[in-house]
C-alpha positions as a Markdown table, in Angstrom:
| # | Residue | x | y | z |
|---|---|---|---|---|
| 1 | Met | -54.4 | -98.7 | 14.1 |
| 2 | Arg | -53.2 | -97.9 | 17.5 |
| 3 | Leu | -51.7 | -100.2 | 20.1 |
| 4 | Ser | -53.1 | -100.1 | 23.6 |
| 5 | Glu | -51.2 | -98.5 | 26.5 |
| 6 | Tyr | -51.1 | -102.0 | 28.0 |
| 7 | Thr | -49.0 | -103.3 | 25.0 |
| 8 | Asp | -46.9 | -100.1 | 25.2 |
| 9 | Tyr | -46.2 | -100.8 | 28.9 |
| 10 | Ala | -45.5 | -104.5 | 28.3 |
| 11 | Leu | -42.9 | -103.6 | 25.6 |
| 12 | Arg | -41.3 | -101.0 | 27.9 |
| 13 | Val | -41.0 | -103.5 | 30.7 |
| 14 | Leu | -39.4 | -106.1 | 28.5 |
| 15 | Met | -37.0 | -103.6 | 27.0 |
| 16 | Tyr | -36.0 | -102.3 | 30.4 |
| 17 | Cys | -35.4 | -105.9 | 31.7 |
| 18 | Ala | -33.4 | -106.7 | 28.5 |
| 19 | Ala | -31.2 | -103.7 | 29.0 |
| 20 | His | -30.7 | -104.6 | 32.7 |
| 21 | Arg | -29.9 | -108.3 | 32.5 |
| 22 | Asp | -27.3 | -108.0 | 35.2 |
| 23 | Arg | -29.7 | -107.5 | 38.0 |
| 24 | Leu | -33.3 | -107.9 | 39.2 |
| 25 | Val | -35.5 | -105.0 | 38.2 |
| 26 | Thr | -38.2 | -103.8 | 40.6 |
| 27 | Ile | -41.6 | -102.5 | 39.7 |
| 28 | Gly | -40.8 | -99.4 | 41.7 |
| 29 | Ala | -37.7 | -98.7 | 39.5 |
| 30 | Leu | -39.8 | -99.3 | 36.3 |
| 31 | Ala | -42.6 | -97.0 | 37.5 |
| 32 | Glu | -40.2 | -94.2 | 38.5 |
| 33 | His | -38.1 | -94.6 | 35.3 |
| 34 | His | -41.1 | -94.5 | 32.9 |
| 35 | Gly | -43.4 | -92.3 | 35.0 |
| 36 | Leu | -46.1 | -94.9 | 35.1 |
| 37 | Ser | -48.4 | -96.3 | 37.8 |
| 38 | Lys | -47.1 | -99.1 | 39.9 |
| 39 | Asn | -50.5 | -100.7 | 39.9 |
| 40 | His | -50.7 | -100.7 | 36.1 |
| 41 | Leu | -47.2 | -102.1 | 35.9 |
| 42 | Met | -48.0 | -104.9 | 38.4 |
| 43 | Lys | -50.8 | -106.1 | 36.1 |
| 44 | Val | -48.5 | -106.1 | 33.1 |
| 45 | Val | -45.7 | -107.8 | 34.9 |
| 46 | Asn | -48.1 | -110.5 | 36.2 |
| 47 | Asp | -49.4 | -111.1 | 32.7 |
| 48 | Leu | -45.9 | -111.3 | 31.3 |
| 49 | Ala | -44.9 | -113.8 | 34.0 |
| 50 | Arg | -47.9 | -116.0 | 33.2 |
| 51 | Gln | -46.8 | -116.0 | 29.6 |
| 52 | Gly | -43.4 | -117.2 | 30.7 |
| 53 | Leu | -41.5 | -114.1 | 29.6 |
| 54 | Leu | -40.6 | -112.8 | 33.1 |
| 55 | Ala | -39.5 | -114.5 | 36.3 |
| 56 | Thr | -40.6 | -112.8 | 39.4 |
| 57 | Thr | -39.3 | -113.0 | 43.0 |
| 58 | Arg | -41.3 | -111.6 | 45.9 |
| 59 | Gly | -40.1 | -110.0 | 49.0 |
| 60 | Arg | -37.0 | -108.2 | 50.1 |
| 61 | Gly | -34.4 | -108.3 | 47.4 |
| 62 | Gly | -36.9 | -109.5 | 44.9 |
| 63 | Gly | -37.7 | -108.3 | 41.5 |
| 64 | Leu | -38.1 | -109.5 | 37.9 |
| 65 | Arg | -36.0 | -110.6 | 35.1 |
| 66 | Leu | -36.4 | -112.0 | 31.6 |
| 67 | Met | -36.8 | -115.8 | 31.5 |
| 68 | Ala | -35.8 | -116.1 | 27.9 |
| 69 | Glu | -32.9 | -114.6 | 25.9 |
| 70 | Pro | -33.9 | -111.3 | 24.2 |
| 71 | Glu | -33.0 | -112.8 | 20.8 |
| 72 | Thr | -35.9 | -115.4 | 21.2 |
| 73 | Ile | -38.6 | -112.9 | 22.1 |
| 74 | Arg | -40.3 | -111.7 | 18.9 |
| 75 | Ile | -42.0 | -108.3 | 19.1 |
| 76 | Gly | -44.9 | -109.6 | 17.0 |
| 77 | Asp | -45.6 | -112.4 | 19.6 |
| 78 | Val | -45.7 | -109.8 | 22.4 |
| 79 | Val | -48.1 | -107.6 | 20.5 |
| 80 | Arg | -50.4 | -110.5 | 19.7 |
| 81 | Ala | -50.4 | -111.6 | 23.4 |
| 82 | Thr | -51.1 | -108.2 | 24.8 |
| 83 | Glu | -53.6 | -106.7 | 22.3 |
| 84 | Thr | -57.2 | -107.8 | 22.4 |
| 85 | Asp | -58.5 | -106.7 | 19.0 |
| 86 | Phe | -57.0 | -106.6 | 15.5 |
| 87 | Arg | -60.3 | -106.0 | 13.7 |
| 88 | Leu | -59.3 | -103.1 | 11.5 |
| 89 | Val | -62.8 | -102.8 | 10.1 |
| 90 | Glu | -66.2 | -104.2 | 10.9 |
| 91 | Cys | -66.1 | -107.1 | 8.4 |
| 92 | Phe | -63.1 | -108.6 | 10.2 |
| 93 | Asp | -65.6 | -110.1 | 12.7 |
| 94 | Ala | -68.1 | -112.3 | 10.9 |
| 95 | Ala | -70.3 | -112.5 | 14.0 |
| 96 | Thr | -70.9 | -108.8 | 14.1 |
| 97 | Asn | -70.5 | -107.8 | 10.5 |
| 98 | Ala | -73.5 | -105.8 | 9.2 |
| 99 | Cys | -71.7 | -104.1 | 6.3 |
| 100 | Thr | -73.8 | -104.3 | 3.1 |
| 101 | Leu | -70.6 | -104.1 | 0.9 |
| 102 | Thr | -69.1 | -107.3 | 2.3 |
| 103 | Pro | -70.1 | -109.6 | -0.6 |
| 104 | Ser | -68.3 | -107.5 | -3.2 |
| 105 | Cys | -65.8 | -105.4 | -1.2 |
| 106 | Arg | -62.1 | -105.7 | -1.8 |
| 107 | Leu | -61.1 | -103.4 | 1.1 |
| 108 | Lys | -61.1 | -106.3 | 3.6 |
| 109 | His | -58.5 | -108.1 | 1.5 |
| 110 | Leu | -56.4 | -105.0 | 1.4 |
| 111 | Phe | -56.6 | -104.6 | 5.1 |
| 112 | Asp | -55.8 | -108.3 | 5.6 |
| 113 | Asp | -52.7 | -107.9 | 3.5 |
| 114 | Ala | -51.7 | -104.8 | 5.4 |
| 115 | Leu | -52.2 | -106.5 | 8.8 |
| 116 | Ala | -50.1 | -109.5 | 7.5 |
| 117 | Gly | -47.4 | -107.1 | 6.5 |
| 118 | Tyr | -47.5 | -105.4 | 9.9 |
| 119 | Phe | -47.0 | -108.7 | 11.7 |
| 120 | Lys | -44.3 | -109.8 | 9.2 |
| 121 | Ala | -42.4 | -106.7 | 10.2 |
| 122 | Leu | -43.0 | -107.2 | 13.9 |
| 123 | Asp | -42.1 | -110.9 | 13.7 |
| 124 | Gly | -38.8 | -110.0 | 12.0 |
| 125 | Ala | -37.7 | -108.0 | 15.1 |
| 126 | Thr | -36.7 | -109.4 | 18.5 |
| 127 | Leu | -36.4 | -107.8 | 21.9 |
| 128 | Ala | -32.6 | -107.9 | 21.3 |
| 129 | Asp | -33.0 | -105.8 | 18.2 |
| 130 | Met | -34.9 | -103.2 | 20.1 |
| 131 | Thr | -32.3 | -103.0 | 22.9 |
| 132 | Gln | -29.1 | -103.6 | 21.0 |
| 133 | Gly | -26.4 | -101.3 | 22.2 |
| 134 | Leu | -28.1 | -100.6 | 25.5 |
| 135 | Ser | -26.4 | -101.7 | 28.6 |
| 136 | Ala | -27.4 | -101.6 | 32.3 |
| 137 | Ala | -25.1 | -98.7 | 32.9 |
| 138 | Gly | -25.9 | -96.8 | 29.7 |
| 139 | Ala | -29.6 | -97.5 | 29.1 |
| 140 | Lys | -31.1 | -94.0 | 28.7 |
| 141 | Phe | -34.8 | -94.5 | 28.0 |
| 142 | Asn | -36.4 | -91.2 | 28.5 |
| 143 | Arg | -40.2 | -90.8 | 28.8 |
| 144 | Gln | -40.6 | -89.3 | 25.4 |
| 145 | Ser | -38.5 | -91.9 | 23.5 |
| 146 | Ala | -40.1 | -94.8 | 25.4 |
| 147 | Gly | -43.3 | -94.5 | 23.3 |
| 148 | Arg | -45.1 | -91.3 | 24.2 |
| 149 | Asn | -45.1 | -87.8 | 22.6 |
| 150 | Leu | -42.8 | -88.7 | 19.8 |
| 151 | Pro | -42.8 | -86.3 | 16.9 |
| 152 | Ala | -44.3 | -87.6 | 13.7 |
| 153 | Val | -41.8 | -88.5 | 11.1 |
| 154 | Val | -44.0 | -87.0 | 8.4 |
| 155 | Ala | -46.5 | -84.5 | 9.7 |
| 156 | Pro | -49.6 | -83.7 | 7.7 |
| 157 | Pro | -49.8 | -80.1 | 6.7 |
| 158 | Thr | -51.4 | -77.8 | 9.3 |
| 159 | Pro | -54.7 | -76.4 | 7.9 |
| 160 | Arg | -54.8 | -72.7 | 7.8 |
| 161 | Arg | -57.8 | -71.0 | 9.3 |
| 162 | Ala | -59.7 | -68.6 | 7.0 |
| 163 | Thr | -59.2 | -65.0 | 8.0 |
| 164 | Arg | -61.7 | -62.4 | 7.8 |
| 165 | Pro | -60.9 | -59.2 | 5.9 |
| 166 | Gly | -59.1 | -56.7 | 8.1 |
| 167 | Arg | -57.6 | -59.4 | 10.4 |
| 168 | Ser | -54.2 | -61.0 | 10.2 |
| 169 | Ala | -53.5 | -64.7 | 10.7 |
């Protein structure tokens, strides 16, 4: 399962705002800091404001800030509100399920349990947990640690290409 860029951006916006509680944050600052499009961020910010997570102020001296305390914003709730599809396999959607194994398949139950465990972990974490120790002066989110290009904790072995006799790898 992979989260959408939209959810990634929403989490980044919320984390940045939580780390900069002492001031209004601008979309321009967010875009520059994370290397993201202002237009994409505007859509995300508007959605987060409609959900009641951000307060926005237009015009000169405007910006955005969290409306709730970071301790009250669960990561699971943000993910549920920003993702559009949690169908891990076809049989999760009864309206479009055409799998012939459905009547006797146990895989759906395994995936149901895995998804429940996933959300249990996300619901156990708050925005405060994700930004603990970060301050407005010391928040150092770099582009790689903000969700992109992170090295895998456990990388699968790299397959070796077969070599032809007389050639070296």
